[in-house]
N, C-alpha and C positions, 0 to 999 in steps of 0.2 A: 368092623360095625355090622350087627346081625340085624337084617331088615325083614319082618314077617308080617304077617296078618293073622292075628288071632282074637276072637271074643269080640268080633265086629270093629276091632282096632288096629290101626297100622300102627306096629310098632317099631320104633329103631333103637337099638339098645346100642350104649355106648359100652365100648370093650376095655379103653384105655382111658387113664385119668387126664381130664380135661376135653376129653369128649363128649359133646352133648349128646342126648336121647330124646325122643319124641313118642309119644303116645297120644293117638287122636281117631276120633271116628271120621267115617266118610262124609257126615252133615259138617264137621268142621273144616275138611279140605276143601268140599263143594263152596262153603262160605268165604274162606280166605280167598280161595282162587278168583271168584268172582269181586271181592273186595280189592283186591289188589292187581288183577289183571294179569296173573301168571299164566303160562301156557303150558306147563305141565304139572302133574302130581309131584316130581321131583323138585322142580322149582318151586311149588307151593309148598311143601315140607321144610325146604332149606329157607324160605322167609320166616315159617313159624320159628324155626329153631333159633333165627338170627334177630328177630324183629325185638326189638327192646323200646317201649314207650318211652317217649322223652317226658321229663319232670313236668314241663308246662302245657302238655297236652290235653289234661283233664280240667274241666271248670267246675268245681264242684255246684257253684250255683246254678248252672244251667245244664247241668250232666254231660255236655257234649266232652266226648273224649278223640281218641287219635282215628277212631273208625266211622266216626259221627258223619263228615263229610263224604267219604266213601258210600256209605248207605244212602245219602242224601242226593247222591250222584246216580246211584242204580234205581232209585225211586221214582226219580226225576225221567231217566230212560225211558222207565217202565210203562208211565202214565204219558210219555211222549210230550210233556211239559216243555216250557222254556225254563231252563235251571237258572238260579242265582249265583253258582258257583263261578267263584273268579277263572278266568281263563289263564290266569299268569300263576306259574310253578313257582315252587318256592327257589328255586335257582333262578328265577328272574325269565325263562324260556315260556314264551307264550303259547299255550297248548292248542293244537287243531281241534279239539274237541272239549267238551265240559266233563265227560267221564274220564278223561285220561288226566286232566286236572285235579278232579277229585281225587282220585287213585294217588297221585303223586301227593296230595297234600297228607293222605294216610300215610303213604310209603315214608314221607319225610319226618313224620311224627312217631314212626316205628323205627327210624334211622335206616330205612333200605333206600337203595338207590333209586331215582325217579325213572320213568319211562319219557324217552326223548318222543319228539315226533317221527322221527327216523325209524326208531326202534317199533313204535306203536304203528306206523304205516306197513313195516316190514312183518309185523306179526299179524295185522289184519289181513295182506296180502297172502301170507301163508294158510292162514284159517279159512279165506274164502277159495282159495287154489284148492285143497284138501291134500295138503303135501302131509306126508307122513309125521308123526310125532318128534322122529330123530332130526327132522329136517327143519321144525318149527324153531325159528329163532327166540332166543330167551329175552327178558323183559331186563336182564342185568343184576338177577339175583346171583350170587356166588353158590353154585351146588356141590361144591367140593365137601360140604359138610355131611351129604347123604350119598349113598351108593344109589346114584342114577339107574344105573343098570338093573340091579335088585328090583326096584321101584317099578319100573318099566315093564320088567318081566311080570311082577304081581299083577299090574293092571293092563297087562295084554290081554287077559282071559276075558271071554264076551260078558260072564257073570259079574265081574269086578266094574267092568265099564258100564254094563245095564245098573248097577249099585251106584256109582257115582252119578250115572246120569238120573236116575230117580233124585238122589240127593239135592242135585243141582237144581232140578224142578220144583222141588219142594222150597228150597231157597228162595228163587226166584216168585213162586206163588205168594210166600209169605210176605213179599214186599209189595204185591199188588194191591190197589186201594180196591177195599171192599164194597159191595153194592148194598144200599139200603135194604135190607129185607122186610119190606110194608107190604101187608097184604090186606 
């Protein structure tokens, strides 16, 4: 599998029959990473390649889909409001925080594994301690479908990290409440 960055997109080319490929921009990587709570670009890309929205996850009357709960969780977290998201995960585990519960509902609707409280705690600890990306625990996404080393090498440059950081900032900014502009 060939993994390159061209034309502003990360391109993972399938080289054998049955192998999946992926073409996505930095904005998509930033959004998926935030919505699913993945810990690395490789894990995010693997999730993108494996996600399959379940048949019942879209409600045509309300427009709600697999991603709605994760968006609502992020918006609630960004405005520091009490979330109305159920703390019960689809597998019956009571989550320690509403954002993990929201992400797990989205993950379940996409056929991806949930983040357990133990994994969530390990990820948060790793992020707060500033551990290297290689040492960061995963959130359960199987990364065998991507070349994690090649993706890591591409995103090891200062320019790529800065571009991804900018995309993440733009994504979170888009979720922030707008102040009324009255003069």
